[in-house]
Structures are given as C-alpha cells and as structure tokens.
Backbone as a ProteinNet text record, in pm:
[ID]
protein_1_A
[PRIMARY]
MKKLDTMPRASKRKNVPRNPSSLTSPDASSGRVKAKTKQMEKIDNLFDKYANKLFGMIDPEGIEALCSDLKVDYTDVRILMLAWKLKAAKQGYFTQNEWQTGLKALKVDTIRKLKKALVAIEKEVMMPSNFEDFYSYAFQYCLTEEKQKGVDIESICELLKLVLGSQFCSQVDLLIEYLKIQSEYKVINLDQWTNFLRFCNEISFPDLENYDDTQAWPLILDNFVQWMREKHTQFLII
[TERTIARY]
89.1	-9	87.9	45	132.1	110	212.9	214.3	181.7	98.9	75.2	200.7	178.9	257	315.1	154.1	130.9	167.5	249.2	313.3	419.9	382.7	470.3	627.5	727.4	893.2	860.2	949	985.1	1070.6	1043.2	1067.6	1218.5	1318.2	1465	1417.4	1337.8	1312.6	1178.8	1297.3	1176.7	1075.2	984.9	844.8	749.3	773	695.4	584.8	468.7	344.1	374	338	276.3	208.1	99.4	3.9	-31.8	-24.5	-29	-180.2	-245.9	-360.3	-479.8	-426.5	-541.5	-551.8	-457.2	-491.4	-628.7	-660.5	-727.8	-705.9	-776.6	-725.2	-794.2	-729	-757	-903	-933.4	-1095.4	-1201.9	-1126.9	-1292.7	-1293.4	-1160.5	-1174.5	-1275.4	-1244.7	-1335.2	-1453.8	-1506.9	-1641.2	-1712.1	-1607.2	-1687.3	-1683.3	-1604	-1640.7	-1765.8	-1764.8	-1886.9	-2022.8	-1977.9	-2164.7	-2172.3	-2057.9	-2103.3	-2144.1	-2084.9	-2162.1	-2267.8	-2299.9	-2458.9	-2541.7	-2512.3	-2584	-2647.5	-2529.2	-2555.5	-2644.4	-2613.1	-2669	-2868.3	-2882.5	-2992	-3078.3	-3012.8	-3004.6	-3077.5	-2973.1	-2991.7	-3133.3	-3138.3	-3282.5	-3373	-3391.7	-3477.5	-3532.2	-3375.3	-3418.8	-3474.3	-3443.4	-3510	-3650.5	-3668.9	-3850.2	-3905.1	-3840.2	-3937.5	-3872.9	-3795.4	-3746	-3806.5	-3775.8	-3885	-3722.9	-3772.7	-3657.5	-3605.7	-3663.9	-3681.9	-3574.2	-3591.8	-3501.8	-3395.3	-3432.2	-3293.6	-3288.9	-3418	-3429.1	-3608	-3629.4	-3756.1	-3831.7	-3948.9	-4018.7	-4122.1	-4244.4	-4331.9	-4412.8	-4420.3	-4486.4	-4437.3	-4301.9	-4250.2	-4244.2	-4277	-4270.7	-4402.4	-4460.3	-4633.1	-4621.9	-4539.4	-4556.7	-4472.5	-4404.9	-4313	-4380.4	-4442.3	-4572.1	-4641.8	-4715.6	-4779.1	-4716.7	-4598.1	-4555	-4505.9	-4481.4	-4423.8	-4530.1	-4674.5	-4815.8	-4803.5	-4769.5	-4776.8	-4837.3	-4893.9	-4943.6	-4864.7	-4864.3	-4775.3	-4751.9	-4808.6	-4839.2	-4752.7	-4723.7	-4715.1	-4559.3	-4514.5	-4427.3	-4294	-4332.9	-4188.1	-4127.8	-4232.6	-4164	-4069.5	-4101.2	-4005.6	-3926.8	-3893.3	-3810	-3729.7	-3762.4	-3677.1	-3616.4	-3664.4	-3646.4	-3509	-3476.4	-3391.7	-3279.6	-3310	-3208.3	-3131.3	-3191.6	-3105.9	-3062.4	-3059.1	-3040.1	-3085.8	-3232.5	-3276.2	-3254.3	-3245	-3202.3	-3316.7	-3436.1	-3524.1	-3689.1	-3752.9	-3898	-3939.6	-4006.8	-4076.6	-3998.6	-3824.5	-3747.4	-3626.1	-3576	-3478.9	-3373	-3252.1	-3142.5	-3112	-3028.6	-2965.6	-2874.4	-2787.8	-2638.9	-2735.1	-2850.3	-2912.3	-2976.4	-3022.8	-3092	-2981.7	-2867.1	-2754.8	-2681.9	-2651.6	-2589	-2649.4	-2782.3	-2879.7	-2880.1	-2929.7	-2975.5	-2829.6	-2753	-2610.8	-2593.4	-2611.7	-2574.5	-2673.7	-2789.4	-2923.5	-2896.7	-2822.1	-2784.3	-2929.5	-3012.4	-3101.6	-3110.2	-3170.1	-3192.4	-3280.6	-3385.8	-3490.4	-3651.9	-3754.2	-3860.4	-3902.9	-3886.8	-3910.3	-3835.2	-3704.3	-3586.8	-3605.5	-3648.3	-3705.4	-3830.6	-3915.6	-4011.4	-3949.6	-3882.4	-3853.6	-3754.3	-3646.5	-3579.6	-3649.9	-3784.1	-3851.2	-3870.2	-3915.7	-3915.5	-3776.4	-3685.9	-3571.4	-3545.6	-3574.6	-3531.4	-3642.4	-3755.5	-3827.8	-3816.5	-3696	-3676.5	-3560.8	-3468.2	-3350.4	-3396.3	-3461.4	-3538.6	-3583.1	-3673	-3715.3	-3623.8	-3505.1	-3376	-3375.8	-3330	-3334.9	-3199.6	-3099.6	-3012.3	-2993.2	-3131.7	-3154	-3266.7	-3369	-3473	-3472.8	-3377.6	-3386.1	-3327.7	-3248	-3197.2	-3278.6	-3372.4	-3455.3	-3571.3	-3614.1	-3715.7	-3692	-3532.7	-3500	-3469.4	-3475.7	-3457.9	-3604.1	-3681.3	-3857.4	-3881.4	-3795.3	-3871.1	-3756.7	-3649.6	-3573.4	-3609.5	-3666.6	-3694.6	-3804.4	-3908.6	-4023.4	-3993.6	-3861.3	-3792.1	-3770.9	-3911.8	-3883.3	-3865.5	-3818.5	-3773.1	-3628.6	-3551.8	-3414	-3407.6	-3356.8	-3339.8	-3420.1	-3541.4	-3664.2	-3643.8	-3652.9	-3639.3	-3748.2	-3878.5	-4005.9	-4098.7	-4192.3	-4269.5	-4401.5	-4524.6	-4648.6	-4702.7	-4790	-4880	-4961.8	-5004.1	-5103.1	-5028.3	-4906.7	-4818.3	-4714	-4696.3	-4638.8	-4747.2	-4865.7	-4926.9	-4957.5	-4974.1	-4989.3	-4829.9	-4725.6	-4626.7	-4600.6	-4629.9	-4659.5	-4739.5	-4847.3	-4869	-4806.5	-4772.9	-4686.9	-4603.2	-4491.4	-4385.9	-4368.6	-4473.1	-4489.2	-4624.2	-4729.6	-4861.5	-4882.5	-4780.7	-4766.4	-4723.7	-4607.9	-4552.7	-4603.6	-4638.5	-4741.3	-4858.2	-4932.5	-5058.1	-5139.9	-5158.6	-5236.1	-5176.9	-5066.7	-4962.6	-4969.3	-4977.6	-5003.5	-5107.1	-5206.5	-5353.9	-5361.4	-5348.6	-5345.5	-5258.4	-5146.1	-5078.3	-5134.6	-5155.5	-5233.7	-5330.7	-5434.9	-5570.1	-5496.4	-5434.8	-5388.6	-5313	-5224	-5154.4	-5270	-5367.5	-5490.4	-5566.4	-5586.7	-5682	-5604.8	-5459.8	-5367	-5367	-5334.3	-5316.3	-5161.2	-5108.9	-4987.5	-4876.3	-4867.5	-4776.5	-4833.7	-4776.4	-4805.9	-4705.3	-4591.8	-4498.9	-4402.4	-4354.9	-4286.2	-4119.5	-4010.5	-3873.6	-3837.3	-3715.3	-3627.3	-3616.1	-3564.8	-3598	-3723.8	-3842.9	-3954.1	-3989.8	-3981.7	-4026.2	-3906.6	-3787.8	-3687.1	-3757.1	-3806.7	-3851.6	-3962.3	-4049.1	-4158.7	-4156.1	-4045	-4005.7	-3950.2	-3869.6	-3827.3	-3926.6	-4037.9	-4149.4	-4190.5	-4223.6	-4292.9	-4233	-4077.5	-3999.7	-3960.2	-3969.8	-3962.9	-4081.5	-4183.5	-4289.6	-4403.8	-4403.7	-4526.9	-4673.8	-4726.8	-4849.8	-4993.6	-5085.8	-5165.4	-5118.1	-5065.3	-5056.5	-4966.5	-4837.6	-4772.7	-4680.8	-4698.1	-4618.8	-4476.2	-4417.6	-4275.1	-4282.5	-4344.9	-4289.9	-4266.5	-4157.2	-4073.8	-4079	-4188.3	-4139.3	-4029.4	-3956.6	-3830.8	-3754	-3720.4	-3626.3	-3636.9	-3554	-3530.6	-3618.3	-3749.1	-3862.9	-3932.7	-3906.7	-3993.8	-4106.4	-4150.9	-4251.7	-4387.5	-4390.9	-4506.7	-4532.2	-4444.4	-4487.3	-4541.6	-4412.3	-4543.9	-4672.7	-4694.6	-4820.4	-4926.1	-4834.1	-4942.8	-4974.3	-4889.5	-4918.3	-4994.1	-4988.9	-5095.2	-5237.6	-5236.5	-5375.9	-5430.2	-5336.5	-5351.5	-5412.3	-5385.6	-5398.7	-5544.2	-5558.1	-5708.6	-5790.2	-5787.7	-5864.8	-5901.2	-5822.9	-5825.5	-5797.6	-5846.7	-5805.2	-5856.7	-5933.2	-6000.5	-5894.3	-5810.5	-5660.5	-5564.8	-5612.7	-5497.5	-5505.2	-5652.7	-5665.5	-5615	-5521.5	-5444.7	-5524.6
-112.8	27	112.1	197.3	330.3	421	473	563.4	714.3	764.1	870.9	974.4	1083.8	1180.8	1266.4	1276.1	1328.8	1234.8	1113.8	1040.6	1129.5	1149	1216.1	1149.5	1223.7	1157.7	1088	970	906.4	1048	1051.8	1131.8	1059.1	1147.3	1106	1064.1	1158.3	1124.2	989.2	892.4	764.2	814.4	730.6	664	825.8	881.9	1040.8	981.8	967.2	944.8	1019.9	959.1	1073.1	1161	1129.5	1231.5	1218.6	1292.5	1311.7	1358.6	1417.9	1473.6	1370.3	1237.3	1183.6	1052.7	1116.3	1040.3	1031.6	960.9	985.9	1047.9	1132.3	1232.3	1158.6	1168.5	1121	1150.8	1271.6	1286.2	1227.2	1260.1	1173.3	1012.9	957.7	830.7	809.2	887.1	858.7	901.3	968.3	992.5	905.9	782.3	707.1	589	599.4	487.1	542.6	670.4	714.3	643.4	676.4	667.6	547.4	466.1	291.5	287.2	298	290.4	295.6	441.6	523.4	414	358.2	280	159.4	128.8	-31	15.9	89	142.1	132	217.2	218.5	90.9	-0.7	-165.1	-231.9	-198	-282.8	-247.6	-74	-39.9	-148.7	-122.4	-173.1	-335.4	-380.3	-509.1	-530.4	-443.4	-441	-424.7	-339.6	-328.2	-424.8	-520	-614.7	-776.8	-765	-907	-921.3	-1031	-1110.9	-1109.5	-1011.1	-1041.1	-1152.1	-1239.6	-1355.8	-1438	-1460.8	-1566.1	-1494.4	-1329	-1277.3	-1299.5	-1304.9	-1270.2	-1273.5	-1191.8	-1154.6	-1289.2	-1323.5	-1466.2	-1393.1	-1526.5	-1488.7	-1384.5	-1355.6	-1236.9	-1099.9	-1125	-974.6	-952.1	-1083.1	-1046.9	-993.4	-1071.8	-962.6	-822.7	-797.2	-655.9	-585.2	-667	-561.1	-572.3	-679.6	-669.6	-548.6	-576.3	-432.2	-310.8	-278.9	-149.6	-137.7	-257.1	-250.4	-218.5	-260.3	-248.5	-374.9	-526.7	-581.7	-721.8	-830.6	-925.9	-1027.3	-1067.5	-1199.8	-1315.9	-1304.3	-1419.3	-1394.6	-1287.3	-1211.2	-1238.9	-1305.8	-1369.8	-1280	-1136.8	-1066.6	-1060.3	-1134.4	-1146.5	-1293.9	-1411.2	-1505.6	-1451.2	-1346.9	-1321.1	-1195.2	-1155.4	-1094.6	-1207	-1311.5	-1410.8	-1473.3	-1525.8	-1578.9	-1419	-1283.5	-1183.2	-1224.3	-1229.1	-1231.7	-1353.6	-1454.6	-1562.9	-1653.9	-1649.9	-1710	-1822.9	-1892	-2022.1	-2117.5	-2011.5	-2101.6	-1999.2	-2091.8	-2016.3	-1983.2	-1823.7	-1737.3	-1678.2	-1665.4	-1626.4	-1557.2	-1436.9	-1366.7	-1374.2	-1410	-1405.3	-1250.2	-1185.3	-1092.6	-1047.8	-1159.7	-1173.5	-1173.5	-1241.8	-1241.1	-1118.3	-1028.3	-893.5	-807.9	-768.4	-706.2	-713.9	-837.3	-870.9	-799.8	-857	-826.7	-713.8	-641.9	-483	-416.6	-466.8	-359.2	-380.7	-541.9	-546.3	-457.7	-423.8	-400	-244.6	-165.3	-58.1	23.3	-66.8	-30.4	-28.1	86.5	96.2	171.1	132.7	217.1	139.1	154.2	93.2	122.6	286.8	329.9	276.8	274.3	217.1	52.6	-47.7	-148.9	-169.2	-99.8	-109.7	-76.7	24.1	11.2	-55	-131.1	-248.1	-363.5	-440.9	-487.7	-492.8	-361.9	-404.5	-422.8	-392.3	-418.2	-586.6	-630.4	-771.8	-834.9	-799.7	-896.7	-897.5	-764.2	-788.7	-854.8	-859	-962.4	-1103.5	-1111.1	-1286.5	-1312	-1232.5	-1267.9	-1278.8	-1241.5	-1249.1	-1402.5	-1468	-1615.8	-1686.2	-1591.7	-1626.5	-1683.5	-1606	-1557.2	-1665	-1720.4	-1778.6	-1917.1	-1991.5	-2123.3	-2113	-2010.5	-2055	-1993.6	-1902.1	-1834.5	-1958.7	-2046.7	-2128.7	-2237.4	-2292	-2397.9	-2363.6	-2244.6	-2196.6	-2212	-2157.4	-2195.6	-2286	-2406.7	-2543.2	-2580.6	-2535.5	-2576	-2491.8	-2377.9	-2295.8	-2348	-2411.6	-2545.8	-2630.1	-2684.3	-2782.9	-2734.3	-2775.4	-2694.4	-2802.1	-2919.9	-3030.1	-3052.4	-3107.9	-3160.2	-3285.9	-3328.3	-3412.1	-3409.5	-3318.8	-3323.3	-3346.6	-3406.5	-3403	-3394.5	-3382.5	-3355.8	-3271.8	-3196.8	-3133.8	-3185	-3159.3	-3208.7	-3170.5	-3221	-3197.8	-3074.4	-3034.1	-2903.1	-2820.2	-2812.6	-2673.6	-2679.5	-2762.7	-2759.6	-2720.4	-2735	-2650.7	-2530.7	-2452.5	-2324.5	-2269.9	-2352.9	-2309.1	-2273.2	-2381.6	-2354.2	-2240.2	-2207.3	-2085.2	-1946.6	-1966.4	-1876.5	-1804.7	-1940.6	-1917.2	-1891.8	-1996.2	-2006.5	-1970.7	-1926.8	-1890.5	-1764.4	-1703.5	-1570.8	-1591	-1702.5	-1726.8	-1837.6	-1945.2	-2061.9	-2112.7	-1975.9	-2036.8	-2153.6	-2204.1	-2294	-2446.8	-2454.1	-2580.8	-2570.9	-2457.2	-2486.8	-2526.2	-2461.6	-2505.5	-2626.7	-2687.7	-2834.7	-2918.7	-2882	-2978.7	-2943	-2867.5	-2854.8	-2949.3	-2947.1	-2963.2	-3158.4	-3211	-3347.2	-3404.4	-3311.4	-3340.8	-3366.4	-3269.2	-3294.5	-3413.5	-3457.9	-3582.5	-3723.2	-3729.2	-3857.6	-3903.2	-3989.6	-4038.9	-4120.7	-4142.2	-4201.5	-4157.9	-4036.6	-3907.7	-3847.1	-3843.4	-3757.2	-3669.7	-3664.2	-3574.7	-3524.8	-3418.8	-3393.2	-3392.4	-3421.8	-3390.1	-3323.1	-3289	-3159.9	-3162.7	-3278.8	-3329.8	-3348.2	-3386.5	-3342.5	-3209.7	-3135.1	-2994.4	-2924.8	-2942.4	-2888	-2927.9	-3023.9	-3092.1	-3007.6	-2963.1	-2930.2	-2796.2	-2733.2	-2584.7	-2642.6	-2737.5	-2780.4	-2815.7	-2872.4	-2920.6	-2795.5	-2661.3	-2553.9	-2515.8	-2453.7	-2390.2	-2526.1	-2646.6	-2705.3	-2770.2	-2795.3	-2885.2	-2761.1	-2784.4	-2710.2	-2753.1	-2672.1	-2675.4	-2562.5	-2665.5	-2764.3	-2888.8	-2911.5	-3012.5	-3096.6	-3068.6	-3175.4	-3267.8	-3196.9	-3314	-3367	-3227.3	-3298.4	-3312.9	-3379.7	-3468.9	-3601	-3645.4	-3792.6	-3847.2	-3924.3	-3979.3	-4156.7	-4111.4	-4218.9	-4123.6	-4008.1	-3917.7	-3915	-3873.6	-3900.1	-3752.9	-3781.8	-3713.3	-3800.6	-3739.5	-3808.8	-3871	-3986.3	-4075.5	-3993.2	-3914.8	-3825.2	-3731.1	-3676.6	-3617.1	-3705.1	-3818.1	-3882.5	-3947	-3974.1	-3988.1	-3833.8	-3745.9	-3634	-3595.8	-3615.5	-3621	-3739.4	-3830.8	-3939.8	-3927.2	-3814.5	-3799	-3691.6	-3615.2	-3491.5	-3523.3	-3636.6	-3705	-3767.5	-3827.3	-3915.9	-3874.7	-3768.9	-3681.1	-3502.1	-3444	-3327.6	-3301.2	-3385.1	-3416.3	-3305.2	-3199.6	-3056.2	-2974.7	-2965.6	-2914.7	-2940	-3048	-3098	-3046	-2961	-2906.5	-2777.9	-2790	-2696.6	-2580.8
17.8	7.2	27.8	-77.7	-94.1	39.6	90	239.3	178.8	282.7	267	298.6	237.3	190.9	332.4	408.9	541	674.5	639.3	742.2	796.8	962.8	1051.7	1024.5	1032.1	1029.2	1167.1	1177.1	1341.4	1408.3	1515.6	1622.6	1665	1659.1	1732.1	1885.6	1956.4	2097.4	2122.6	2202.4	2208.9	2303.6	2274.3	2371.9	2359.7	2239.5	2232.3	2103.2	2143.2	2056.9	1930.9	1819.7	1700	1670.3	1737.5	1691.2	1898.4	1964.3	2090.4	2136.2	2007	2026.8	1996.5	1957.8	1917.2	2040.1	2158.8	2289.5	2350.5	2398.6	2523.7	2647.8	2641.3	2814.2	2909.9	3057.6	3153.3	3174.6	3158.6	3200.1	3103.6	2936.5	2844.4	2901.9	2942.7	2996.4	3118.7	3188.2	3313.7	3308.3	3202.3	3155.8	3096.9	3039.8	2979.1	3065.9	3167.8	3247	3336.7	3359.7	3458.8	3370.1	3251.8	3181.3	3209.8	3155.9	3138	3267.6	3384.2	3565.2	3563	3479.9	3534.8	3447.9	3310.7	3239.7	3311.8	3403.6	3479	3573.2	3639	3727.3	3706.2	3599.3	3539.5	3504.3	3445.6	3403.5	3514.1	3636.4	3759.7	3815	3854.4	3860	3785	3694.3	3588.9	3647.4	3676.7	3706.2	3856.1	3930.8	4071.8	4074.5	3939.7	3938.1	3963.6	3899.5	3847.1	3875	3980.7	4032	4144.4	4150.4	4252.8	4352.9	4504.1	4581.4	4662.3	4675	4727	4650.5	4500.6	4414	4345.1	4376.7	4308.1	4161.3	4073.7	3939.3	3901.5	3782	3720.5	3725.9	3804.2	3781.8	3683.2	3690.5	3595.4	3648.4	3743.9	3814.3	3742	3738.3	3716.1	3560.9	3483.4	3355.1	3305.7	3331.3	3383.5	3351.9	3453.4	3512.6	3419.6	3346.4	3253.5	3117.2	3090.1	2965.4	3010.4	3095.5	3109.9	3098.1	3146.9	3112.4	2962.9	2900.3	2754	2651.7	2737.9	2640.8	2549.7	2572	2491.4	2600.4	2545.5	2595.3	2661.1	2744.5	2808.3	2716.3	2634.3	2528.5	2402.6	2339.9	2254.6	2196.8	2084.4	2033.6	2058	2063.6	2098	2239	2377.8	2467.7	2452.1	2377.3	2369.5	2273.7	2188.4	2125.7	2193.3	2319	2411.5	2490.6	2511.7	2577.7	2515.9	2401.1	2278.4	2270.1	2304.9	2279.4	2407.9	2511.2	2638.7	2684.4	2620.5	2616.2	2731.1	2774.4	2908.2	2883.6	2980.8	3020.7	3088.7	3122	3166.8	3181.1	3100.6	3091.2	3193	3142.6	3262.5	3357.9	3343.2	3451.7	3379.7	3417.3	3364.6	3472.3	3493.7	3591.5	3587	3674.4	3663.1	3562.3	3548.8	3437.3	3319.2	3310.2	3163.5	3107.2	3201.4	3223.1	3191.6	3257.5	3244.1	3102.4	3078.3	2959.9	2853.1	2823.8	2699.7	2675.4	2789.5	2789.7	2794.9	2820.2	2780.7	2602.7	2602	2415.5	2354	2410.8	2309.5	2348	2442.5	2504.5	2507.9	2623	2680.1	2843.6	2894.6	3027.4	3067.8	3009.1	3014.3	2942.8	3039.4	2931.1	2806.6	2807.8	2638.1	2564.8	2581.4	2530	2456.7	2571.1	2564.5	2463.3	2459.6	2380.9	2211.9	2214.4	2068.6	2042.2	2133.6	2110.9	2056.5	2102.3	2085.7	1917.6	1845.1	1727.1	1624.5	1715.7	1606.5	1639.7	1746.7	1787.5	1689	1656	1572	1451	1435.3	1250.4	1253.1	1383	1413	1379.4	1456.9	1443.7	1333.9	1235.4	1118.2	991.4	1015.2	894.9	910.5	769.7	781.5	851.1	825.4	931.2	1081.5	1158.1	1265.6	1317.9	1212.8	1263.6	1292.8	1236	1240.6	1408.5	1467.6	1568.4	1667.1	1687.2	1734	1747.1	1626.6	1630.1	1729.6	1682.4	1812.5	1943.9	1976.9	2106.3	2179.3	2067.3	2116.7	2158.1	2125.7	2147.8	2257	2303.7	2415.8	2554.6	2543.1	2609.5	2666	2596	2678.1	2785.7	2739.6	2820.4	2998	3054.1	3217.5	3279.1	3250.5	3369.8	3317.6	3388.1	3391.9	3301.6	3224.9	3126.8	3014.8	3012	2937.6	2792.3	2715.7	2576.9	2490	2559.8	2466.9	2510.2	2426.2	2494.9	2423.2	2514	2497.4	2377.1	2332.6	2218.5	2224.3	2344	2357.9	2352.6	2397.7	2419.4	2272.3	2166.3	2058.4	1984.8	1984	1943.3	1933.3	2080.8	2114.9	2024.6	2057.3	2006.7	1874.2	1800	1644.4	1591.2	1653.2	1605.5	1671.3	1763.6	1808.7	1750.6	1723.8	1622.6	1477.1	1384.7	1249.4	1216.6	1306.3	1271.9	1140	1171.3	1083.3	910.1	939.7	808.2	723	810.2	713.6	829.4	743.8	851.9	799.2	690.6	638.7	709.9	664.9	679.7	843.9	935.8	1084.1	1108.6	1073.9	1117.8	1078.3	973.4	961.9	1027.7	1068	1133.3	1277	1316.4	1450.7	1436.9	1340.9	1332.4	1347.6	1268.6	1318.9	1430.6	1496	1625.8	1707.1	1702	1789.5	1788.4	1674.1	1659.2	1660.6	1622.8	1610.7	1798.6	1796.9	1952.8	1965.1	1855.2	1849	1944.8	1888.1	1974.5	2101.6	2215.7	2330.4	2355.2	2281.7	2268.8	2170.3	2150.9	1993.4	2063.6	1986.5	2012.6	1905.9	1944.1	1883	1737.8	1710.8	1537.6	1491.6	1517.8	1458.6	1467.6	1569.9	1587.2	1474.2	1459.3	1347.4	1226.9	1228	1055.2	1032.5	1111.6	1120.3	1003.2	1078.2	982.1	843.4	832.2	716.9	634	688.7	576.5	524.5	639.2	555.9	501.3	498.3	371.6	260.1	261.2	146.6	79	122.5	67.7	8.6	-113.8	-200	-96.6	-103.2	-3.4	-57.2	-96	-56.9	-121.7	-214.4	-328	-264.4	-192.9	-133.2	-207.5	-408.9	-463.8	-469.1	-427.9	-382.2	-247.4	-178.9	-84.6	-85.7	-58	-83	52.7	85.4	230.9	255	138	132.3	158.2	178.4	210.9	349.3	459.7	589.3	650.4	634.1	742	843.3	919.3	1036.4	1009.7	1088.8	1065.3	1087.3	1175.8	1228.4	1113.1	1010	880	791	763.9	707.3	699.7	843.9	900.3	828.8	869.2	864.9	713.5	602.3	469.3	426.5	470.1	427.1	500.2	602.9	657.1	605.6	508.7	431.8	316.1	267.4	142.2	135.1	244.5	221.2	297.7	369.7	475.1	392.7	323.6	301.5	146.6	66.6	-60.6	-123	-77.3	-112	-99.7	-63.9	-30.8	-141.1	-195.2	-307	-441.2	-470.4	-615.9	-645.8	-786.1	-775.1	-848.7
[MASK]
++++++++++++++++++++++++++++++++++++++++++++++++++++++++++++++++++++++++++++++++++++++++++++++++++++++++++++++++++++++++++++++++++++++++++++++++++++++++++++++++++++++++++++++++++++++++++++++++++++++++++++++++++++++++++++++++++++++++++++++

C-alpha cells in the first residue's frame, strides 16, 4: 500500500507518540467509565423493579408486570424473542446476569428504549440467518424439567401458532388439527420440531407434490401427509 505523504517522520525522541492529540485524555476516559457505570445502575434499577427479591430474578409475575409496562400481551411472540435475545435459560425467568448482559448489548436502560428495541429484535429474528436459531430456542425454552427431551402436544400446538402461524398459516392450522386428532404421539422431540420448519420451507402446499416419504422425514410427518391426502383432498386441487 502506498504511504501517505502526510505520514509524520519518526522522532529522535523515544516513547513520544506520533499524534498526542489522538490519545484519550484522563478526563474523557473517566467520563466514559462514569457513563457505563450510570448505564449499569439504570439497568440494575430496572431489574430490581421487576425482580422477585426472594429469588433474585425476574419471575413470571415480574414478566407480566414488564409486559404491562411495555404494553404487550404476556403471550406476545416478541416476549419470546426478547428471551431469545437475553439468552434466558429458564422459561418464565430472567436472571440478573441475563438481564444485564442482554440489555447492555441492546444499549437499553429504560422501558421506553426496551419498547423500541422489541421492534428491532423482531426484525433481527425474522432474518433467515437468525430464524432457525430462534425456532430451535423456542422449543428448548419449553423444556422446563431436567433431562426433559420432549414437549407435550398441547404446548407444541400453541408454540407452532406463536412462532410459525404468521408465516405458514395454512400449514400450521392443518398440522395442529392433525396433532390434536392423532393418538400415536404424546410429545414432540427436537428433531420432529426442527423438521416441521423444514417441511413448511421446502414442501409445496397444499398439493404436497414434492413430498418424498423415502427421504429422511420423521414418521410423524409421513403420517401427517398421508392424513392430508386421505382426509383433505379438497386442499390438493391446484
């Protein structure tokens, strides 16, 4: 790379910075530290407003109060998206560390800012590069017991409507209808859940003409497609 003509010559004096004016003054550095400290104080104060003092975390009651202040419903998908952004490990709870790390990354320290951040988080989640991760997180967020591997059908149906209903309304409605009338499966595992999304993304609907049951689809989806073809032939008319 060609050197700039304005590059200063090396000084004969050692340890003299080439551009002293570019260095941060102690006052400026101190100001930034104070600003960060002030931000963390506000984040912590916000946490304390909703936290259960006994457990030292925001519990379901605290999240309901938070939703009320944000003017969003407790079951709004954006609250699940917020949990994803905070990397919340336990359903219905935000630890102080999750809250601090998440809000600091979002540069949020007030309810007004958090309300605006929800819009940005929703856009971030809906990016194809992020949605699959969010979709997987939504399932794992519902695993409330240690070593739990599956989620009950009723909860899965609600979760499908919440995370996929706006994008794949017809597929989700019929899949939920099938899940509720079938009796073979009591719970859904992560592999089946992941393939529901793959099904919605890859299979033409409602004709299902590119569905190949010789491929690596979970048996529950083979059964769903068979049920569709037998009981919902009206949806197969192109």
